C-alpha positions in Angstrom: 25.2 -30.7 45.6 23.8 -34.3 44.6 19.6 -33.6 43.9 18.0 -36.2 42.0 16.7 -32.8 40.1 17.5 -29.1 40.2 17.0 -27.5 43.3 16.3 -23.2 42.4 16.2 -20.3 44.7 14.9 -17.0 43.2 15.6 -14.4 45.4 14.1 -10.7 45.1 12.9 -7.6 47.4 10.1 -5.8 47.8 11.4 -2.4 47.1 8.5 -1.5 44.7 7.0 -4.4 42.7 9.1 -4.9 39.6 11.8 -7.1 41.1 8.8 -9.1 42.6 7.3 -9.7 38.9 10.2 -10.6 37.4 11.0 -13.4 40.7 7.5 -14.3 39.5 8.2 -14.6 36.2 11.2 -16.9 36.6 9.4 -18.8 38.9 6.5 -19.8 36.3 9.8 -20.5 34.0 11.7 -22.4 35.7 8.7 -24.8 36.6 7.9 -25.4 33.6 11.4 -27.5 33.1 11.5 -31.0 33.6 14.9 -31.5 35.3 13.5 -29.7 38.3 12.7 -30.6 40.9 12.0 -27.9 42.9 11.1 -23.9 42.6 11.5 -21.6 45.8 10.8 -17.9 45.6 12.0 -15.7 48.7 11.5 -11.6 49.1 14.7 -11.4 51.2 13.0 -8.5 53.4 10.3 -11.5 54.8 13.9 -12.4 56.9 14.8 -9.1 58.6 14.0 -7.3 60.9 10.8 -4.5 60.4 13.1 -1.6 60.6 14.8 -2.8 57.5 12.3 -3.6 55.8 10.9 0.2 56.4 14.2 1.3 55.2 14.3 -0.5 52.4 10.5 -0.7 51.0 8.6 2.3 52.4 11.2 4.7 52.8 11.8 4.1 49.4 8.5 4.8 48.6 8.4 7.9 50.4 11.3 9.5 48.8 9.4 8.8 45.4 6.4 10.5 46.5 7.6 13.7 48.2 11.6 14.1 47.9 12.8 12.6 44.3 14.8 15.1 43.6 17.1 13.4 46.5 16.4 10.0 44.7 17.8 11.5 41.7 20.5 12.9 43.4 21.5 9.9 45.6 21.3 7.8 42.5 23.6 9.6 40.4 26.0 10.1 43.1 26.4 6.0 44.4 26.8 4.7 40.8 30.3 4.7 41.5 31.7 0.8 41.5 32.5 0.1 44.3 32.0 2.9 46.3 29.7 2.0 48.7 29.2 -1.6 48.4 31.2 -2.1 52.2 29.0 0.3 53.7 26.2 -1.3 52.3 27.3 -5.0 53.0 28.1 -4.2 56.7 24.4 -2.7 57.0 23.2 -5.9 55.3 25.1 -8.3 57.3 23.6 -7.0 60.5 20.1 -7.0 59.6 19.8 -10.4 57.6 21.4 -13.1 59.0 18.1 -15.5 59.2 18.3 -14.5 55.9 21.6 -16.0 54.9 20.6 -19.6 57.2 17.5 -19.6 54.8 19.8 -19.8 51.9 22.1 -21.7 53.5 19.8 -24.7 54.6 18.0 -25.2 51.6 21.5 -26.0 49.2 19.7 -24.7 45.8 22.0 -26.2 42.7 21.2 -22.5 40.8 20.5 -19.2 43.2 19.0 -16.2 41.3 18.7 -12.9 42.3 16.0 -9.9 40.7 17.3 -7.6 43.5 20.7 -6.3 44.4 20.4 -6.9 47.9 20.4 -10.9 48.4 23.4 -10.9 45.6 25.5 -8.7 47.4 25.2 -11.3 50.3 25.7 -14.2 48.3 28.3 -12.7 46.5 29.9 -12.2 49.9 29.5 -15.6 51.4 31.1 -17.2 48.2 34.2 -14.4 48.2 34.7 -15.7 51.2 34.0 -19.2 51.0 31.5 -19.5 53.3 28.8 -20.8 50.7 29.0 -22.7 47.7 26.5 -21.5 45.4 26.0 -20.6 41.7 25.1 -17.1 41.6 22.9 -15.5 38.8 22.0 -11.9 39.1 18.6 -10.6 36.8 18.6 -6.6 36.3 15.3 -4.9 36.6 16.1 -1.9 34.4 17.2 -1.7 31.1 20.4 0.5 32.5 22.6 -0.7 35.2 23.6 1.1 38.1 26.8 0.3 40.7 24.3 -1.4 43.3 23.6 -4.2 41.1 27.6 -4.8 41.2 29.3 -8.0 43.2 32.3 -9.1 43.7 31.8 -13.1 42.6 29.3 -14.1 40.4 28.2 -17.0 38.0 26.4 -14.6 35.7 24.7 -11.5 35.0 21.5 -11.3 33.0 20.6 -7.9 30.9 18.4 -6.1 28.6 20.2 -4.0 26.6 23.7 -5.1 24.5 24.8 -1.7 25.5 25.0 -2.3 29.2 27.1 -5.1 28.6 29.3 -3.4 27.0 29.6 -1.3 29.9 29.8 -3.7 31.9 32.8 -5.6 30.1 34.3 -1.7 30.1 34.3 -2.2 33.6 36.5 -5.5 34.1 33.4 -8.1 33.1 33.3 -11.0 31.0 31.5 -10.9 28.1 31.1 -14.4 28.3 29.1 -14.0 31.1 27.0 -11.7 30.3 23.7 -12.7 28.9 21.1 -10.4 27.5 18.0 -11.6 28.2 15.6 -8.8 28.5 13.8 -8.7 31.6 11.8 -11.4 32.7 8.2 -11.3 32.2 5.0 -13.4 32.6 4.4 -15.3 28.8 0.8 -13.6 28.4 2.4 -10.9 27.7 2.2 -10.9 23.2 2.0 -9.2 20.6 -1.7 -9.4 19.1 -2.6 -9.1 15.9 -5.9 -6.4 15.3 -8.0 -8.7 15.0 -7.3 -10.0 18.9 -7.0 -6.5 19.9 -10.5 -5.9 18.8 -11.8 -8.8 20.6 -10.0 -8.4 23.9 -11.5 -4.4 24.2 -14.9 -6.5 23.7 -13.9 -9.0 26.2 -13.1 -5.8 28.5 -16.5 -3.7 28.0 -14.8 -1.9 25.1 -15.6 -0.1 21.9 -13.4 -2.5 19.7 -13.3 -0.3 16.8 -12.0 3.0 18.9 -8.6 3.8 19.9 -7.7 2.7 23.9 -5.5 4.9 25.8 -4.3 2.9 28.7 -3.0 5.5 32.2 -0.7 3.4 34.3 -0.9 4.8 38.4 1.4 2.2 39.2 0.2 -1.1 41.4 0.2 1.2 44.5 -1.6 3.8 42.3 1.0 6.6 43.1 0.9 8.7 40.5 -0.6 12.4 38.5 -3.7 10.2 37.4 -5.8 13.0 38.1 -3.9 15.7 36.2 -3.2 13.0 33.0 -6.9 11.8 32.7 -8.1 15.8 33.6 -6.0 17.0 30.5 -6.9 15.0 28.4 -10.4 16.0 28.7 -8.8 18.1 25.9 -8.7 15.9 23.1 -11.0 16.5 19.6 -10.9 12.9 18.9 -13.4 10.6 20.1 -11.5 8.0 22.7 -11.8 5.7 25.6 -9.1 5.7 28.3 -8.5 2.8 31.1 -7.1 4.1 34.2 -5.5 1.5 36.6 -5.3 3.2 39.8 -3.3 -0.1 41.7 -4.5 -0.6 45.0 -5.1 3.0 46.0 -8.9 2.8 47.0 -9.4 6.8 47.5 -7.7 7.9 44.0 -9.8 5.0 42.3 -12.7 7.0 43.7 -11.4 10.5 42.5 -11.0 8.9 39.4 -14.4 7.7 39.1 -15.9 11.1 40.3 -13.8 13.0 37.5 -14.1 10.5 34.6 -18.2 11.2 35.1 -17.4 14.5 34.1 -15.9 13.6 30.3 -16.8 15.1 27.4 -19.9 12.9 25.7 -16.5 12.0 23.2 -14.8 10.3 25.4 -15.4 7.3 27.3 -13.6 7.0 30.5 -13.0 2.9 32.8 -11.3 3.1 35.9 -10.4 -0.5 37.0 -8.7 -1.0 40.3 -5.6 -3.6 41.5 -6.0 -5.8 38.1 -3.9 -9.5 37.6 -4.5 -8.8 33.7 -2.7 -6.0 32.9 -1.6 -7.9 30.2 -5.4 -7.7 28.5 -5.2 -3.9 29.0 -2.2 -3.9 27.3 -2.5 -5.7 24.8 -6.6 -3.7 23.9 -4.3 -0.3 24.6 -3.5 1.9 21.3 -1.3 3.9 23.7 0.3 3.3 27.1 0.8 7.2 29.7 2.8 5.8 32.6 6.4 6.1 34.5 8.9 3.8 32.7 9.8 1.2 35.1 11.7 -2.1 34.2 8.6 -4.3 34.5 6.8 -2.1 32.8 8.3 -0.9 29.8 9.2 -4.9 29.2 5.7 -5.6 29.2 4.7 -2.5 26.9 8.0 -3.7 24.2 6.1 -7.4 24.4 2.8 -6.0 23.4 4.4 -3.5 20.8 2.5 -1.2 23.5 4.1 2.5 21.9 4.1 4.7 25.5 4.3 8.7 26.0 6.6 8.8 29.3 5.7 11.0 32.5 6.7 11.8 35.3 9.5 9.6 35.3 11.6 8.5 39.0 15.2 10.8 38.6 17.5 7.6 38.5 16.6 4.2 36.7 13.2 5.8 35.4 15.2 8.9 34.2 18.1 6.4 31.9 15.0 4.0 31.3 13.1 7.0 29.2 16.3 7.6 27.5 16.6 4.3 26.2 13.3 4.4 25.2 13.3 7.5 23.5 16.3 6.9 21.7 15.1 3.5 20.2 11.6 5.3 18.9 8.9 3.5 21.0 8.1 6.6 23.1 8.2 10.1 23.1 8.0 11.9 26.7 5.9 14.7 27.9 7.7 17.1 30.2 4.3 20.0 30.9 1.0 18.4 31.2 -0.1 21.2 29.4 0.9 19.9 26.7 -0.3 16.4 26.8 -3.8 16.3 24.7 -1.9 17.8 22.0 0.7 15.3 22.1 -1.5 12.6 22.2 -3.3 13.9 19.5 -0.3 14.1 17.4 0.0 10.5 17.5 -3.6 9.5 17.0 -4.0 11.7 13.7 -0.7 10.4 12.4 -1.1 5.7 12.5 2.6 5.5 10.1 4.7 6.8 13.2 2.1 4.6 15.9 2.5 2.1 13.7 6.8 2.4 13.7 6.6 2.9 17.2 5.2 -0.3 17.4 7.9 -2.0 15.5 10.5 -0.3 17.5 8.8 -1.9 20.5 8.7 -5.4 19.4 11.8 -5.1 17.9 13.4 -4.3 21.1 11.1 -6.4 23.0 12.6 -10.2 25.0 8.9 -12.0 25.7 11.0 -15.4 26.2 13.5 -13.5 28.6 11.8 -15.7 31.3 12.3 -18.9 29.6 16.1 -17.9 28.3 17.6 -17.1 31.3 16.0 -20.6 33.2 17.7 -22.7 30.2 20.9 -21.2 30.2 21.1 -21.7 34.0 20.2 -25.5 33.6 22.7 -25.8 31.0 25.3 -24.4 32.7 24.7 -26.7 35.5 26.0 -29.3 33.6 29.8 -28.1 33.9 31.5 -26.9 37.1 32.8 -23.5 36.2 34.2 -21.5 39.2 33.0 -18.2 40.1 34.0 -15.3 38.7 36.1 -13.1 41.4 36.5 -9.6 40.3 38.9 -6.6 41.9 36.9 -4.1 43.9 39.2 -1.3 44.2 37.0 2.0 43.6 38.1 3.5 40.4 40.1 6.8 40.7 
């Protein structure tokens, strides 16, 4: 590889939105580096057939909506190192020939994966001596699932020290694991009280009233109507901002419901937006599902969270971490939602403590840390780590 500047390849997969958002943050970070000549970000699923795309993306979304219990069972069952990797690799290789051709043709100096699908393919090619590449893997949840394991790699980036300890116990060398946090856009950051009030004014909100932000996710898949209806029982004046995502039908239904709110509650419904950072900056409290990117953005903003309806599997594990670290509470029954929210709003000391806990967990510069680490490492000719992939007994 004898390029004038470093060529960077970032690979994600649009199974959910978080992997792609993390890739976008990395792309922005690498493009700001002086010794980088080209950055290419690819959705791996764009280079597979339609059936395989649907298997990875649409099937996941359908399972989240209709069979979350099965999804949780599968997540737990498959979370055993090297138990399913050969089967998955065989399936992936049958459906990703165009992707492998693109990867080889680009001839990157640095390859970064924010999804396990492209990571396992590149790892296989490295171990089989069919590709020379520096492979790094960015895990996009707080916890680690066995599907993220790759047999050959140069570096892992994880969100927590605990995750690094776990990987070391699985046999990965600690000097190849960086606790960077999950990469997010630099627009997500801590704001002063004065900046928060100004942000509320810019968004058409009352600068002095608490703001409860409800996220339905980018796809608008959450029990947002139930959440809003339950919050009508709040006895303290608040502003509620609902982010309905791309679900236009949900947006209309929420607007109709919001018009019936008590006089002490102002409801604003927003469709798909690229200004999530502004809404988080304006918010007092976030109610939503604990996806890896959402919680990383919330932590960077110092935004306490009320967790609802976590997807069995990775979101439940994310939830456990947030509760343990003290930046969130969890509502298991919607009937108690207004009670729990009111308890927080009437206890500013506890809210401030949760805010400080969130900031203490935050890695707002994760994308820059990852980019700088990898660019520095290209000056050293470290070989790939080759792992023993014998399943644990």
